[in-house]
N, C-alpha and C positions, 0 to 999 in steps of 0.2 A: 757600211751600219752607222746610221747618227747615234751619236751621242747626246744624251739631254744633261744638262746640272742643274740644279736648285731651282737657278732661278728662271731656268726653260719649265721647268712644270709649274713656278709660280703663273707665268705668262697664258702656260695651258689653262689653269685653271681659273684664270682671271678673262680673260677669251672664253671659256667655259659660261662663264655666270652671263657675259655679256651676251651670248648668245641665245641664253635661258631668257633674260631680260627681252632681247629684239623678238624673240618669238613670243612672247607673250603680248608684247605690244602689238605686232602683226594680229595677233588673235582678236585682240580687242580692235583693232582697224577693219577685219573683216566682221566679226560682229556688227559695228558701228554700220558699214558701209550695208549690209545684208536690213538694216531696221530703216537705213536710209530707203534702200530701193522698197520695200516694204510700202513706205508713206508714200513715195513718190506713186505708186503703182497704184495706191488708195486714190491718191488725187486725182492722176489721170483718168481714174475709172470715175469720180465726183465730177469733175467736167466734162467728159465726154457722156455721162447720164443726161447732164442740166442742157447740152445744145441739143442732144437727141429730141429729152422733153420739151423745148422752145421750139423745133421742126414739126414736132409733134402736135402742136399748139396746146400742150397743155399748161405750157409758163406763158400768159399773156401781159402786157406792157397794161397800162392805164393810158386810155384813148384821150379823155374827156379834158386835155388840155392841150391836143395838138393842134388848135385854133389860136394858141397864145405867139407873140411874135418871137419869142426868143425860142419855142421848139425843137428850130432846126441843131439851134448850139446845145440842148440839155439831150437831144437824142445821138446828137455826134458823140457826147459822152459815153455812152450807153454803148454803141456800133466800135468804139476806140475799144472798151472793154471787153465786150464780145471779142475782138480781132489778138486782144493780148492773150486770152484762155485760146484761142485756137493757135495761135502761135505759139504758146506753153506746151500745149498736145503733139505738135510738129516736133518742135523740139525733143522733148521727152520722147518721142518715137525712133528719132533720127538716132537716139542717143542708144537706143535698144539692142 
C-alpha cells in the first residue's frame, strides 16, 4: 500500500493542473492544424484548377510580344512559376 503525505498531494494537484494546461494547448494545436489543412486543401484545389484552365485553353498568354528579343527570358519566368506550382502540388499530395 502506498502512503501519500501532504507534499505528494500537492505534487498530484500540480501535475493535474499541468496536464489540464497541456491538454488545452494540444486542443489548440489540433484546431490550428485542422485550419492549416483546410487552407492547404483550398490552395491545392485553386492551383489544380488554374493549371486545368491553362490545359483547357481558358487562360491564354499574350503572344503579341513574342518577336521581342527578350521574349525567351520573359517566358522562362512564366515557365518557372508554373513549375513551382506543379512542385507545390506534388509536395502537398505527397504529404497527404
